[in-house]
C-alpha positions in Angstrom: -58.5 152.3 -98.5 -57.7 155.7 -96.8 -54.3 156.5 -95.3 -56.3 156.7 -91.9 -57.5 153.3 -92.3 -54.5 151.7 -93.2 -52.6 153.1 -90.1 -55.1 152.0 -87.8 -55.5 148.4 -89.1 -52.1 147.5 -90.4 -48.6 147.7 -89.2 -45.3 149.1 -91.0 -44.8 145.4 -92.6 -48.8 145.1 -94.0 -49.7 142.9 -91.3 -53.5 143.4 -90.2 -53.7 144.6 -86.3 -56.2 145.7 -84.2 -55.4 147.4 -80.8 -51.8 146.3 -81.0 -53.0 142.6 -81.9 -52.1 140.8 -84.9 -55.0 139.6 -86.4 -55.5 136.1 -88.4 -55.9 136.9 -92.0 -59.2 135.2 -93.4 -59.2 134.0 -97.1 -62.2 133.9 -99.2 -62.4 130.6 -99.0 -62.5 130.5 -95.3 -65.5 133.3 -95.9 -67.3 131.0 -98.3 -67.3 128.0 -96.0 -68.9 129.9 -93.4 -71.4 131.5 -95.5 -72.2 128.2 -97.2 -72.9 126.8 -93.5 -75.1 129.4 -92.4 -76.9 129.1 -95.7 -77.3 125.4 -95.7 -78.6 125.3 -91.9 -82.1 126.3 -92.5 -82.2 123.8 -95.4 -81.1 121.0 -93.3 -84.0 121.6 -90.7 -86.3 121.8 -93.4 -85.2 118.6 -94.9 -85.2 116.9 -91.4 -88.8 117.7 -90.9 -89.9 116.7 -94.2 -88.3 113.3 -93.6 -90.0 112.9 -90.3 -93.2 114.0 -91.5 -92.9 111.5 -94.2 -91.9 108.8 -92.0 -95.1 109.7 -89.8 -97.2 109.4 -93.1 -95.6 105.9 -93.5 -96.7 104.8 -90.3 -99.9 105.9 -90.4 -100.6 104.4 -94.0 -99.5 101.0 -92.7 -101.6 101.3 -90.0 -104.9 102.2 -92.3 -103.7 99.4 -94.7 -103.7 96.8 -92.3 -107.3 98.0 -91.3 -108.4 96.9 -95.0 -106.9 93.5 -94.7 -109.7 90.8 -94.7 -107.9 88.4 -92.2 -108.4 87.7 -88.5 -105.9 88.3 -85.9 -103.7 85.3 -85.4 -103.8 83.9 -81.9 -102.7 80.2 -82.7 -106.0 78.8 -81.9 -108.4 79.9 -84.5 -106.5 78.5 -87.8 -103.3 76.9 -88.4 -100.0 79.0 -88.5 -99.4 77.7 -92.2 -102.6 78.6 -93.6 -102.9 81.7 -91.8 -99.5 82.8 -93.3 -100.7 82.2 -96.8 -104.0 84.1 -96.3 -101.8 86.8 -95.0 -99.0 86.7 -97.9 -102.2 86.8 -100.4 -103.4 90.0 -98.8 -100.0 91.3 -99.0 -99.9 90.5 -102.7 -103.6 92.2 -103.2 -102.3 95.3 -101.6 -99.0 95.3 -103.7 -96.8 94.9 -100.6 -93.5 93.8 -101.7 -91.1 95.2 -99.1 -90.3 92.6 -96.3 -90.0 95.6 -93.9 -93.7 96.6 -94.5 -94.8 93.1 -94.4 -93.3 92.7 -91.1 -95.0 96.1 -89.6 -98.6 94.9 -90.6 -97.7 91.1 -89.6 -97.1 92.6 -86.0 -100.3 94.4 -86.0 -102.2 91.1 -86.7 -100.6 89.2 -83.7 -102.6 88.6 -80.5 -100.6 89.5 -77.3 -100.1 85.5 -76.7 -98.3 85.2 -79.8 -96.1 87.9 -79.6 -94.7 86.5 -76.2 
């Protein structure tokens, strides 16, 4: 550094100053943390959009999968609940649905309004 810069930004004891105000010393670690956060922000936004898009696709695919089921909606009148559940489980097995969350989502699509209440 030149002598002019040293006189402008440092006092006699070597402390950093600007317009007679002491400046807080920033370490390389602090600068690295700030730079890392700034660099990660766009990546986080991209990942959030990717996850959101994936969840929307899953919802659409569950509805499309339910449309391929060969089963009538359950209203409690057309067939016994036990027999309907057996047929529903067979359809789930046919489409390799093993996660209970997926089964529940599809199950809800097959209930008539009176059964949901």
